[in-house]
MMTF fields as JSON, N, C-alpha, C and O atoms, coordinates in Angstrom:
{
  "mmtfVersion": "1.0.0",
  "mmtfProducer": "UNKNOWN",
  "numBonds": 519,
  "numAtoms": 520,
  "numGroups": 130,
  "numChains": 1,
  "numModels": 1,
  "chainsPerModel": [1],
  "groupsPerChain": [130],
  "chainIdList": ["A"],
  "bondAtomList": [4, 2, 8, 6, 12, 10, 16, 14, 20, 18, 24, 22, 28, 26, 32, 30, 36, 34, 40, 38, 44, 42, 48, 46, 52, 50, 56, 54, 60, 58, 64, 62, 68, 66, 72, 70, 76, 74, 80, 78, 84, 82, 88, 86, 92, 90, 96, 94, 100, 98, 104, 102, 108, 106, 112, 110, 116, 114, 120, 118, 124, 122, 128, 126, 132, 130, 136, 134, 140, 138, 144, 142, 148, 146, 152, 150, 156, 154, 160, 158, 164, 162, 168, 166, 172, 170, 176, 174, 180, 178, 184, 182, 188, 186, 192, 190, 196, 194, 200, 198, 204, 202, 208, 206, 212, 210, 216, 214, 220, 218, 224, 222, 228, 226, 232, 230, 236, 234, 240, 238, 244, 242, 248, 246, 252, 250, 256, 254, 260, 258, 264, 262, 268, 266, 272, 270, 276, 274, 280, 278, 284, 282, 288, 286, 292, 290, 296, 294, 300, 298, 304, 302, 308, 306, 312, 310, 316, 314, 320, 318, 324, 322, 328, 326, 332, 330, 336, 334, 340, 338, 344, 342, 348, 346, 352, 350, 356, 354, 360, 358, 364, 362, 368, 366, 372, 370, 376, 374, 380, 378, 384, 382, 388, 386, 392, 390, 396, 394, 400, 398, 404, 402, 408, 406, 412, 410, 416, 414, 420, 418, 424, 422, 428, 426, 432, 430, 436, 434, 440, 438, 444, 442, 448, 446, 452, 450, 456, 454, 460, 458, 464, 462, 468, 466, 472, 470, 476, 474, 480, 478, 484, 482, 488, 486, 492, 490, 496, 494, 500, 498, 504, 502, 508, 506, 512, 510, 516, 514],
  "bondOrderList": [1, 1, 1, 1, 1, 1, 1, 1, 1, 1, 1, 1, 1, 1, 1, 1, 1, 1, 1, 1, 1, 1, 1, 1, 1, 1, 1, 1, 1, 1, 1, 1, 1, 1, 1, 1, 1, 1, 1, 1, 1, 1, 1, 1, 1, 1, 1, 1, 1, 1, 1, 1, 1, 1, 1, 1, 1, 1, 1, 1, 1, 1, 1, 1, 1, 1, 1, 1, 1, 1, 1, 1, 1, 1, 1, 1, 1, 1, 1, 1, 1, 1, 1, 1, 1, 1, 1, 1, 1, 1, 1, 1, 1, 1, 1, 1, 1, 1, 1, 1, 1, 1, 1, 1, 1, 1, 1, 1, 1, 1, 1, 1, 1, 1, 1, 1, 1, 1, 1, 1, 1, 1, 1, 1, 1, 1, 1, 1, 1],
  "groupList": [{"groupName": "MET", "atomNameList": ["N", "CA", "C", "O"], "elementList": ["N", "C", "C", "O"], "formalChargeList": [0, 0, 0, 0], "bondAtomList": [1, 0, 2, 1, 3, 2], "bondOrderList": [1, 1, 2], "singleLetterCode": "M", "chemCompType": "L-PEPTIDE LINKING"}, {"groupName": "THR", "atomNameList": ["N", "CA", "C", "O"], "elementList": ["N", "C", "C", "O"], "formalChargeList": [0, 0, 0, 0], "bondAtomList": [1, 0, 2, 1, 3, 2], "bondOrderList": [1, 1, 2], "singleLetterCode": "T", "chemCompType": "L-PEPTIDE LINKING"}, {"groupName": "GLU", "atomNameList": ["N", "CA", "C", "O"], "elementList": ["N", "C", "C", "O"], "formalChargeList": [0, 0, 0, 0], "bondAtomList": [1, 0, 2, 1, 3, 2], "bondOrderList": [1, 1, 2], "singleLetterCode": "E", "chemCompType": "L-PEPTIDE LINKING"}, {"groupName": "ARG", "atomNameList": ["N", "CA", "C", "O"], "elementList": ["N", "C", "C", "O"], "formalChargeList": [0, 0, 0, 0], "bondAtomList": [1, 0, 2, 1, 3, 2], "bondOrderList": [1, 1, 2], "singleLetterCode": "R", "chemCompType": "L-PEPTIDE LINKING"}, {"groupName": "ASP", "atomNameList": ["N", "CA", "C", "O"], "elementList": ["N", "C", "C", "O"], "formalChargeList": [0, 0, 0, 0], "bondAtomList": [1, 0, 2, 1, 3, 2], "bondOrderList": [1, 1, 2], "singleLetterCode": "D", "chemCompType": "L-PEPTIDE LINKING"}, {"groupName": "ASN", "atomNameList": ["N", "CA", "C", "O"], "elementList": ["N", "C", "C", "O"], "formalChargeList": [0, 0, 0, 0], "bondAtomList": [1, 0, 2, 1, 3, 2], "bondOrderList": [1, 1, 2], "singleLetterCode": "N", "chemCompType": "L-PEPTIDE LINKING"}, {"groupName": "ILE", "atomNameList": ["N", "CA", "C", "O"], "elementList": ["N", "C", "C", "O"], "formalChargeList": [0, 0, 0, 0], "bondAtomList": [1, 0, 2, 1, 3, 2], "bondOrderList": [1, 1, 2], "singleLetterCode": "I", "chemCompType": "L-PEPTIDE LINKING"}, {"groupName": "TRP", "atomNameList": ["N", "CA", "C", "O"], "elementList": ["N", "C", "C", "O"], "formalChargeList": [0, 0, 0, 0], "bondAtomList": [1, 0, 2, 1, 3, 2], "bondOrderList": [1, 1, 2], "singleLetterCode": "W", "chemCompType": "L-PEPTIDE LINKING"}, {"groupName": "ALA", "atomNameList": ["N", "CA", "C", "O"], "elementList": ["N", "C", "C", "O"], "formalChargeList": [0, 0, 0, 0], "bondAtomList": [1, 0, 2, 1, 3, 2], "bondOrderList": [1, 1, 2], "singleLetterCode": "A", "chemCompType": "L-PEPTIDE LINKING"}, {"groupName": "GLY", "atomNameList": ["N", "CA", "C", "O"], "elementList": ["N", "C", "C", "O"], "formalChargeList": [0, 0, 0, 0], "bondAtomList": [1, 0, 2, 1, 3, 2], "bondOrderList": [1, 1, 2], "singleLetterCode": "G", "chemCompType": "PEPTIDE LINKING"}, {"groupName": "SER", "atomNameList": ["N", "CA", "C", "O"], "elementList": ["N", "C", "C", "O"], "formalChargeList": [0, 0, 0, 0], "bondAtomList": [1, 0, 2, 1, 3, 2], "bondOrderList": [1, 1, 2], "singleLetterCode": "S", "chemCompType": "L-PEPTIDE LINKING"}, {"groupName": "PRO", "atomNameList": ["N", "CA", "C", "O"], "elementList": ["N", "C", "C", "O"], "formalChargeList": [0, 0, 0, 0], "bondAtomList": [1, 0, 2, 1, 3, 2], "bondOrderList": [1, 1, 2], "singleLetterCode": "P", "chemCompType": "L-PEPTIDE LINKING"}, {"groupName": "LEU", "atomNameList": ["N", "CA", "C", "O"], "elementList": ["N", "C", "C", "O"], "formalChargeList": [0, 0, 0, 0], "bondAtomList": [1, 0, 2, 1, 3, 2], "bondOrderList": [1, 1, 2], "singleLetterCode": "L", "chemCompType": "L-PEPTIDE LINKING"}, {"groupName": "GLN", "atomNameList": ["N", "CA", "C", "O"], "elementList": ["N", "C", "C", "O"], "formalChargeList": [0, 0, 0, 0], "bondAtomList": [1, 0, 2, 1, 3, 2], "bondOrderList": [1, 1, 2], "singleLetterCode": "Q", "chemCompType": "L-PEPTIDE LINKING"}, {"groupName": "PHE", "atomNameList": ["N", "CA", "C", "O"], "elementList": ["N", "C", "C", "O"], "formalChargeList": [0, 0, 0, 0], "bondAtomList": [1, 0, 2, 1, 3, 2], "bondOrderList": [1, 1, 2], "singleLetterCode": "F", "chemCompType": "L-PEPTIDE LINKING"}, {"groupName": "VAL", "atomNameList": ["N", "CA", "C", "O"], "elementList": ["N", "C", "C", "O"], "formalChargeList": [0, 0, 0, 0], "bondAtomList": [1, 0, 2, 1, 3, 2], "bondOrderList": [1, 1, 2], "singleLetterCode": "V", "chemCompType": "L-PEPTIDE LINKING"}, {"groupName": "HIS", "atomNameList": ["N", "CA", "C", "O"], "elementList": ["N", "C", "C", "O"], "formalChargeList": [0, 0, 0, 0], "bondAtomList": [1, 0, 2, 1, 3, 2], "bondOrderList": [1, 1, 2], "singleLetterCode": "H", "chemCompType": "L-PEPTIDE LINKING"}, {"groupName": "LYS", "atomNameList": ["N", "CA", "C", "O"], "elementList": ["N", "C", "C", "O"], "formalChargeList": [0, 0, 0, 0], "bondAtomList": [1, 0, 2, 1, 3, 2], "bondOrderList": [1, 1, 2], "singleLetterCode": "K", "chemCompType": "L-PEPTIDE LINKING"}, {"groupName": "TYR", "atomNameList": ["N", "CA", "C", "O"], "elementList": ["N", "C", "C", "O"], "formalChargeList": [0, 0, 0, 0], "bondAtomList": [1, 0, 2, 1, 3, 2], "bondOrderList": [1, 1, 2], "singleLetterCode": "Y", "chemCompType": "L-PEPTIDE LINKING"}],
  "groupTypeList": [0, 1, 2, 3, 3, 4, 1, 5, 6, 7, 8, 9, 6, 1, 10, 4, 4, 11, 12, 8, 12, 3, 4, 7, 12, 2, 13, 12, 9, 14, 12, 11, 9, 6, 12, 15, 2, 9, 4, 9, 4, 9, 2, 15, 0, 16, 10, 2, 0, 12, 7, 11, 4, 9, 9, 3, 15, 0, 15, 16, 10, 8, 5, 17, 8, 4, 10, 1, 14, 10, 3, 11, 15, 9, 10, 9, 5, 12, 18, 15, 15, 15, 1, 4, 11, 4, 2, 15, 18, 8, 17, 8, 13, 8, 12, 9, 8, 1, 12, 15, 3, 2, 0, 2, 4, 8, 4, 18, 9, 10, 3, 9, 14, 10, 6, 8, 4, 3, 2, 9, 5, 15, 7, 10, 14, 9, 1, 18, 8, 9],
  "groupIdList": [1, 2, 3, 4, 5, 6, 7, 8, 9, 10, 11, 12, 13, 14, 15, 16, 17, 18, 19, 20, 21, 22, 23, 24, 25, 26, 27, 28, 29, 30, 31, 32, 33, 34, 35, 36, 37, 38, 39, 40, 41, 42, 43, 44, 45, 46, 47, 48, 49, 50, 51, 52, 53, 54, 55, 56, 57, 58, 59, 60, 61, 62, 63, 64, 65, 66, 67, 68, 69, 70, 71, 72, 73, 74, 75, 76, 77, 78, 79, 80, 81, 82, 83, 84, 85, 86, 87, 88, 89, 90, 91, 92, 93, 94, 95, 96, 97, 98, 99, 100, 101, 102, 103, 104, 105, 106, 107, 108, 109, 110, 111, 112, 113, 114, 115, 116, 117, 118, 119, 120, 121, 122, 123, 124, 125, 126, 127, 128, 129, 130],
  "secStructList": [7, 7, 7, 7, 7, 6, 6, 1, 1, 7, 7, 7, 3, 3, 7, 1, 7, 2, 2, 2, 2, 2, 2, 2, 2, 2, 6, 6, 6, 7, 7, 3, 3, 3, 3, 3, 3, 7, 1, 1, 1, 1, 7, 3, 3, 3, 3, 3, 3, 3, 7, 1, 1, 1, 7, 3, 3, 7, 3, 3, 7, 1, 1, 7, 1, 7, 7, 1, 1, 7, 7, 7, 6, 6, 7, 7, 3, 3, 7, 7, 7, 7, 1, 7, 2, 2, 2, 2, 2, 2, 2, 2, 2, 2, 6, 6, 7, 3, 3, 3, 3, 3, 3, 3, 3, 7, 6, 6, 1, 7, 3, 3, 3, 3, 3, 3, 7, 6, 6, 1, 7, 3, 3, 3, 7, 7, 1, 7, 7, 7],
  "xCoordList": [43.63, 43.263, 42.084, 40.891, 42.395, 41.659, 40.779, 40.949, 39.847, 38.588, 38.671, 39.348, 38.18, 38.581, 37.391, 36.243, 38.037, 37.157, 37.63, 38.839, 36.7, 36.548, 36.893, 37.139, 36.872, 37.258, 38.559, 38.731, 39.377, 41.187, 41.394, 41.62, 41.327, 42.146, 40.836, 40.188, 41.215, 40.177, 41.085, 42.267, 40.593, 41.298, 41.381, 41.255, 41.498, 41.698, 41.623, 42.566, 40.972, 40.812, 40.844, 40.01, 41.647, 41.859, 40.866, 40.813, 40.16, 39.235, 39.349, 39.625, 39.308, 38.886, 37.293, 36.921, 36.69, 35.473, 35.149, 34.962, 35.066, 34.783, 33.044, 32.65, 32.169, 30.588, 30.658, 30.519, 30.913, 30.455, 30.708, 29.907, 31.993, 32.553, 31.557, 30.804, 31.326, 30.393, 28.997, 28.495, 28.406, 27.198, 27.691, 27.089, 28.593, 28.806, 29.052, 28.665, 29.636, 29.91, 28.33, 27.998, 27.585, 26.248, 25.242, 24.653, 25.419, 24.791, 25.1, 24.399, 26.27, 26.807, 26.687, 26.96, 26.077, 25.965, 26.595, 26.293, 27.05, 28.142, 26.769, 25.696, 27.192, 26.165, 26.963, 28.104, 26.434, 26.917, 27.161, 26.273, 28.543, 28.788, 29.172, 28.376, 30.015, 30.617, 31.044, 31.771, 30.769, 31.125, 31.319, 30.46, 32.723, 33.408, 33.601, 34.533, 32.506, 32.782, 33.921, 34.009, 35.183, 35.988, 35.201, 34.215, 36.349, 35.663, 35.407, 34.367, 36.445, 36.0, 34.428, 33.508, 34.17, 33.357, 33.578, 34.478, 32.574, 33.0, 33.967, 34.155, 34.618, 35.834, 35.425, 34.654, 36.276, 35.914, 37.108, 38.248, 36.98, 37.874, 38.484, 39.647, 36.97, 37.1, 35.533, 34.658, 35.297, 34.611, 34.85, 35.95, 33.306, 33.554, 32.308, 31.254, 32.636, 31.484, 31.495, 32.592, 30.694, 30.181, 29.808, 28.667, 31.152, 30.661, 29.474, 29.851, 28.309, 27.308, 27.236, 26.313, 28.505, 29.176, 30.686, 31.72, 30.433, 32.214, 33.223, 33.596, 33.437, 34.395, 34.037, 32.822, 35.036, 34.818, 36.543, 37.767, 35.674, 36.332, 36.329, 35.164, 37.396, 37.314, 38.071, 38.978, 37.076, 36.654, 36.922, 36.003, 38.46, 38.561, 39.182, 39.876, 39.061, 39.572, 41.081, 41.838, 41.32, 42.601, 43.886, 45.106, 43.039, 43.762, 42.685, 42.037, 42.486, 42.569, 43.571, 44.471, 43.694, 44.547, 45.797, 46.985, 45.157, 46.286, 46.005, 44.894, 47.08, 47.27, 48.358, 49.131, 48.208, 48.878, 48.678, 49.578, 47.76, 47.418, 46.892, 46.747, 46.668, 46.717, 47.329, 48.312, 46.965, 47.596, 47.755, 46.842, 48.244, 47.717, 46.262, 46.027, 45.391, 43.808, 44.132, 45.124, 43.307, 43.259, 44.077, 43.814, 44.852, 45.823, 45.542, 46.356, 44.112, 43.431, 42.999, 42.454, 43.296, 42.976, 42.759, 43.655, 40.854, 40.821, 40.161, 39.897, 40.092, 38.621, 38.05, 38.315, 37.406, 35.631, 35.393, 35.329, 35.16, 34.457, 33.072, 32.526, 32.323, 31.315, 30.314, 30.478, 29.464, 28.196, 27.509, 27.313, 27.305, 27.011, 27.564, 26.943, 28.544, 29.06, 28.471, 28.852, 27.331, 26.815, 25.613, 25.278, 25.061, 24.104, 25.004, 24.382, 26.095, 26.859, 27.22, 26.72, 28.669, 28.037, 26.627, 26.841, 25.58, 24.424, 24.174, 23.622, 24.52, 24.548, 25.863, 25.533, 26.99, 28.344, 27.756, 28.092, 26.958, 26.751, 25.731, 25.95, 24.75, 23.384, 23.841, 23.203, 25.422, 25.838, 26.958, 27.765, 26.905, 27.84, 29.673, 30.708, 29.566, 30.757, 32.128, 31.806, 33.102, 34.63, 34.986, 35.574, 34.59, 34.932, 36.402, 36.808, 37.157, 38.543, 39.13, 40.245, 37.85, 38.367, 36.673, 36.038, 36.165, 34.481, 34.568, 35.579, 33.852, 33.086, 33.691, 33.487, 34.569, 34.688, 35.001, 35.088, 35.091, 34.938, 36.545, 37.089, 37.218, 38.987, 38.614, 37.694, 40.089, 40.017, 40.219, 40.143, 40.531, 40.522, 39.591, 39.709, 38.093, 36.983, 35.975, 34.934, 36.629, 36.475, 35.701, 36.229, 34.263, 33.598, 33.982, 33.995, 34.467, 34.201, 34.995, 35.586, 34.862, 35.283, 35.778, 35.656, 36.144, 36.858, 36.34, 36.058, 36.261, 35.551, 36.927, 37.841, 36.603, 37.21, 36.351, 35.504, 36.271, 35.073, 36.149, 37.331, 35.308, 35.56, 37.165, 37.395, 38.099, 39.061, 40.227, 41.378, 39.647, 41.075, 41.453, 42.517, 40.67, 40.521, 40.125, 39.078, 40.783, 40.064, 39.515, 39.968, 38.265, 37.198, 37.176, 36.299, 37.922, 37.045, 36.215, 36.196, 35.35, 34.296, 34.064, 32.861, 34.457, 34.225, 34.225, 34.316, 34.097, 33.504, 34.832, 34.665, 35.991, 37.352, 37.22, 36.958, 37.619, 37.604, 38.729, 38.732, 40.157, 41.01, 40.844, 41.781],
  "yCoordList": [-7.513, -7.833, -9.313, -9.138, -10.459, -11.376, -11.48, -10.949, -12.077, -12.46, -12.795, -13.792, -12.266, -12.582, -13.489, -13.167, -14.807, -16.166, -16.043, -16.02, -15.965, -16.18, -17.43, -17.559, -18.706, -19.709, -20.395, -21.5, -19.69, -20.203, -20.807, -22.012, -20.007, -20.703, -21.453, -20.979, -22.7, -23.305, -22.986, -22.949, -22.675, -22.769, -24.359, -25.075, -24.741, -26.192, -26.261, -25.754, -26.626, -26.717, -28.165, -28.981, -28.475, -29.151, -29.683, -28.714, -30.769, -30.626, -31.416, -32.383, -31.889, -33.073, -33.572, -34.7, -32.923, -33.258, -32.383, -31.196, -32.802, -31.798, -31.982, -30.916, -32.721, -32.691, -31.44, -30.298, -31.766, -30.596, -29.099, -28.188, -28.937, -28.011, -27.725, -26.816, -28.204, -28.104, -27.646, -26.573, -28.435, -27.712, -26.469, -25.531, -26.117, -24.672, -23.6, -22.46, -23.826, -23.193, -22.759, -21.599, -23.798, -23.817, -22.54, -21.687, -23.009, -21.846, -20.486, -19.666, -20.399, -18.989, -18.437, -17.263, -19.601, -18.981, -19.843, -19.737, -20.287, -21.415, -22.379, -22.439, -23.232, -23.893, -24.832, -24.703, -26.136, -27.702, -28.158, -28.072, -28.801, -29.111, -30.497, -31.189, -31.011, -32.536, -33.141, -32.462, -34.448, -34.637, -36.426, -37.268, -36.58, -37.869, -38.192, -37.75, -39.167, -39.652, -40.487, -40.615, -41.284, -42.274, -43.396, -43.43, -44.292, -45.236, -45.286, -45.752, -44.775, -44.252, -43.816, -44.344, -43.416, -43.135, -41.111, -40.445, -40.613, -39.079, -38.543, -37.333, -39.515, -38.882, -38.856, -39.563, -37.71, -36.871, -37.305, -37.1, -37.913, -37.568, -36.357, -35.953, -35.716, -34.424, -33.921, -34.768, -32.915, -31.999, -30.485, -29.933, -29.77, -28.548, -28.041, -28.671, -26.136, -25.975, -24.343, -23.809, -23.634, -23.004, -21.649, -21.356, -20.527, -19.396, -18.792, -18.94, -18.248, -17.824, -16.661, -16.376, -15.834, -14.793, -15.3, -14.725, -16.081, -16.964, -17.93, -17.418, -18.524, -19.091, -20.142, -20.278, -21.4, -22.317, -23.117, -23.131, -23.536, -24.068, -25.518, -25.798, -27.121, -27.956, -27.961, -27.319, -29.215, -29.309, -30.615, -31.276, -31.45, -32.87, -33.163, -32.299, -34.575, -35.03, -34.542, -34.224, -34.609, -34.408, -35.708, -35.646, -36.758, -38.379, -39.096, -40.058, -38.665, -39.618, -40.425, -40.413, -41.353, -42.413, -41.707, -41.86, -40.765, -39.954, -38.824, -38.296, -38.398, -37.561, -36.409, -35.612, -36.543, -35.491, -33.964, -33.341, -33.228, -31.929, -31.606, -30.398, -32.249, -32.457, -31.546, -32.009, -30.13, -29.072, -29.155, -29.96, -28.966, -28.742, -27.84, -26.743, -28.823, -28.592, -26.938, -26.541, -26.332, -25.196, -23.578, -22.403, -24.059, -23.181, -22.225, -21.682, -22.322, -22.198, -20.537, -20.324, -19.502, -18.777, -18.116, -17.65, -17.952, -17.535, -15.714, -15.177, -15.2, -13.97, -14.951, -15.943, -14.423, -14.338, -13.195, -12.629, -12.629, -11.504, -11.55, -12.549, -10.691, -10.796, -9.694, -8.671, -9.802, -8.077, -7.311, -6.115, -8.267, -8.104, -8.526, -9.265, -8.044, -8.141, -8.116, -8.764, -7.212, -7.237, -8.385, -8.692, -8.936, -9.897, -11.185, -12.212, -11.2, -12.491, -12.786, -13.737, -11.632, -11.001, -11.557, -12.295, -11.287, -11.627, -13.283, -14.143, -13.38, -15.396, -15.516, -16.288, -15.119, -15.326, -15.269, -16.093, -14.379, -13.826, -15.106, -15.469, -15.502, -16.035, -17.149, -17.716, -18.097, -19.19, -18.987, -19.856, -18.01, -17.956, -18.005, -18.296, -17.757, -17.725, -16.709, -15.591, -16.948, -16.355, -15.286, -15.382, -14.078, -12.823, -13.178, -13.921, -12.372, -12.746, -11.065, -10.581, -10.365, -9.04, -8.215, -8.775, -7.504, -6.8, -6.366, -6.394, -6.164, -5.431, -3.813, -2.965, -3.874, -2.21, -1.852, -2.605, -0.651, 0.271, 0.61, 1.446, 0.058, 0.167, 1.436, 1.73, 2.274, 3.297, 3.457, 4.473, 1.948, 1.642, 1.642, 1.737, 1.523, 1.511, 0.062, -0.026, -0.884, -2.453, -2.584, -2.325, -3.091, -3.552, -4.641, -5.481, -4.89, -6.292, -6.826, -6.075, -8.265, -8.013, -9.992, -10.288, -10.971, -11.93, -12.537, -12.041, -13.959, -14.927, -16.19, -16.253, -17.098, -18.326, -19.505, -19.269, -20.838, -21.944, -22.483, -22.304, -23.006, -24.034, -24.927, -25.465, -25.19, -25.476, -24.048, -24.011, -23.369, -22.342, -21.773, -21.193, -21.973, -21.454, -20.1, -19.781, -19.414, -17.509, -17.731, -18.317, -17.049, -16.768, -15.408, -14.85, -14.641, -13.094, -13.222, -14.215, -12.269, -12.079, -10.274, -10.031, -9.791, -8.309, -7.957, -8.765, -6.591, -6.416, -6.132, -5.683, -6.093, -6.109, -7.189, -8.314, -6.328, -7.212, -7.752, -8.684, -6.605, -6.23, -5.026, -4.729],
  "zCoordList": [-17.907, -17.186, -16.454, -16.7, -15.739, -15.95, -15.05, -13.953, -15.305, -14.074, -13.007, -12.754, -12.246, -10.532, -10.077, -9.771, -10.122, -9.166, -7.623, -7.391, -6.571, -5.406, -4.707, -3.507, -6.001, -5.481, -5.339, -4.823, -5.806, -6.365, -5.186, -5.072, -4.264, -3.258, -1.359, -0.425, -1.901, -0.085, 0.666, 0.323, 1.957, 3.362, 3.665, 2.671, 4.404, 5.18, 6.805, 7.411, 7.264, 8.84, 9.483, 9.092, 10.323, 10.687, 12.127, 12.884, 12.668, 13.712, 14.371, 13.661, 15.969, 16.562, 16.225, 16.55, 15.763, 15.534, 14.616, 14.885, 13.619, 12.557, 12.303, 11.83, 12.418, 12.008, 12.953, 12.515, 14.467, 15.192, 14.661, 14.871, 13.901, 13.351, 12.358, 12.707, 11.261, 10.072, 10.777, 10.444, 11.709, 12.142, 12.615, 12.092, 13.437, 14.053, 12.93, 13.187, 11.744, 10.463, 9.831, 9.591, 9.656, 9.011, 9.367, 8.705, 11.33, 11.54, 11.924, 12.517, 11.479, 11.138, 10.105, 9.855, 9.099, 7.318, 6.281, 5.093, 6.513, 5.838, 5.328, 5.929, 3.828, 3.276, 3.29, 2.848, 3.886, 3.332, 2.147, 1.299, 1.793, 0.573, 0.625, 1.26, 0.211, 0.092, 1.157, 1.881, 1.554, 2.885, 2.711, 2.451, 2.956, 2.84, 4.165, 4.836, 4.682, 6.292, 5.513, 4.292, 6.976, 6.835, 7.9, 8.637, 7.452, 8.245, 10.168, 10.634, 10.993, 11.947, 12.786, 12.162, 13.391, 14.294, 14.002, 14.514, 13.152, 13.347, 12.332, 12.2, 11.57, 11.134, 9.603, 8.955, 9.243, 8.264, 7.205, 7.623, 5.807, 4.884, 4.427, 4.403, 3.941, 3.324, 3.46, 3.639, 3.396, 3.264, 2.722, 2.694, 2.19, 2.15, 2.591, 2.679, 3.023, 3.424, 2.608, 2.773, 1.935, 1.023, 1.44, 1.797, 1.369, 2.026, 0.473, -0.69, 0.782, 0.037, -0.748, -1.511, -0.475, -1.366, -1.919, -2.261, -1.862, -2.626, -1.721, -0.666, -1.85, -1.074, -0.635, -0.487, -0.22, 0.59, 1.503, 1.375, 2.194, 3.441, 3.634, 3.915, 3.622, 3.83, 5.215, 5.746, 5.587, 7.361, 7.166, 6.684, 7.54, 7.879, 8.945, 9.482, 9.542, 10.705, 10.743, 9.826, 12.579, 12.444, 12.585, 12.434, 12.909, 13.113, 11.966, 12.377, 10.588, 9.678, 9.459, 10.299, 8.266, 8.11, 7.376, 7.661, 6.2, 5.498, 6.104, 6.149, 6.619, 7.674, 6.674, 7.204, 5.411, 4.329, 4.439, 3.876, 5.001, 4.832, 6.531, 6.716, 7.451, 8.667, 9.548, 10.126, 9.873, 10.892, 12.034, 12.218, 13.215, 14.726, 14.638, 14.132, 15.373, 15.946, 16.351, 16.962, 15.969, 16.348, 15.813, 16.068, 15.208, 14.45, 12.873, 12.127, 12.807, 11.412, 11.864, 12.947, 10.963, 10.907, 9.845, 9.14, 9.505, 7.831, 8.231, 9.306, 6.753, 6.67, 5.834, 5.156, 6.095, 5.256, 5.579, 6.671, 3.754, 3.043, 3.238, 2.77, 3.835, 3.699, 3.579, 4.245, 2.917, 2.827, 4.359, 4.574, 5.083, 5.973, 7.535, 8.298, 7.753, 9.131, 10.329, 11.304, 10.285, 11.281, 11.791, 12.935, 10.316, 10.355, 10.784, 11.056, 10.844, 11.14, 12.243, 12.843, 13.012, 14.297, 15.185, 16.147, 14.934, 16.08, 15.618, 16.305, 14.802, 14.71, 15.746, 16.646, 15.912, 16.289, 17.71, 18.561, 17.932, 19.267, 20.274, 21.43, 19.45, 19.403, 19.726, 20.613, 19.008, 19.355, 20.437, 20.768, 20.822, 22.345, 21.586, 22.185, 20.671, 20.307, 20.868, 21.27, 20.89, 21.708, 20.949, 19.872, 21.567, 20.639, 21.02, 21.913, 20.009, 19.928, 19.268, 19.464, 18.37, 18.336, 18.212, 17.318, 18.627, 18.759, 17.003, 16.3, 16.796, 15.652, 15.904, 16.773, 14.624, 14.676, 12.911, 11.942, 13.022, 11.659, 11.332, 12.053, 10.393, 10.041, 9.224, 8.461, 9.87, 8.718, 7.059, 6.369, 6.649, 5.333, 4.73, 3.509, 5.408, 5.196, 4.953, 4.303, 5.644, 6.168, 7.895, 8.976, 7.595, 8.982, 9.138, 8.238, 10.599, 11.039, 12.475, 13.251, 12.62, 14.212, 14.073, 12.884, 14.722, 14.675, 15.873, 16.964, 15.346, 16.846, 16.733, 15.911, 17.92, 17.64, 17.854, 18.716, 17.304, 17.212, 18.67, 18.964, 19.131, 20.317, 20.094, 21.177, 19.27, 18.826, 18.618, 18.182, 18.954, 18.967, 17.247, 17.031, 16.379, 14.792, 14.9, 15.464, 14.47, 14.348, 13.075, 12.092, 13.318, 11.911, 11.74, 12.399, 11.005, 10.79, 9.963, 9.235, 9.88, 9.205, 8.09, 7.998, 7.769, 7.625, 5.497, 4.573, 5.489, 4.216, 3.866, 2.732, 4.067, 2.848, 2.376, 2.802, 0.573, -0.383, -1.164, -1.968, -0.576, -1.352, -2.437, -3.178]
}
């Protein structure tokens, strides 16, 4: 059996305001990683946000010059494995995040919830780790 590595897949999010999205994610508990700004005001060519329990998400501008990896703003749907979903839920409530799915205990043993950021990306947080 191979060693499990939680950073083999990195999700990417396209944003009209990537700096604001990074700030929002940091308030939820993500840690700021690399930030490569572009030539335009507020343009982000590449950036990474790290989840303390493992994993990364890349956040970049929707209208950057090299749009090879850009997708429609608000089309992201991510699942973040957390050890304490209630703590993240409290942070989301304090931020006034849009609740998409209430905190629930699933019959397969997971506890989690889903919120949307201001651009419509859905962020699910839960204890299910596969």
